[in-house]
C-alpha positions, 0 to 999 in steps of 0.5 A: 916666337910661341911661348909655353907649346904644348908638344905630344909624347910618347913615353913608358915607363915602368910601375909596379914591373910592369911597363905602362904607356902614356900620351903626354902634353908638355913644353918640352921632354922633361916636362914631359917626364916630371909630370909622370912622376908627379903621377906615378911618384914609384914610375922608374925606367921613362922612356921616350917612345916620341920619334922612334917606332911605334915596332920598337915600342912593342918590341920593347912592352914583349921583351919586358912582359916576359922578363916580368912573367921568368921574375914570377916564375922564380 
C-alpha cells in the first residue's frame, strides 16, 4: 500500500468575485482544498472538477463571468 501518494485535482474557487481554476497535487480532496486556502485565504466557493466534463467547467466559468459583469453594471 502506497502512503501519501499524490493525486491531481482540478479545482475552481472564487477570489474577489472572479473564478480561478487551478490544478493541485495533493493526498486527497480535503488536502487539495486546504492548499488552496493556505495560498489564497480569501478564496470562496471551492469546487472539484476533477471528474467532471470540461464543458461543465466552461459553463460554470461563463455563468459566473456574466453574473460578475451584471453586478458591476448595477
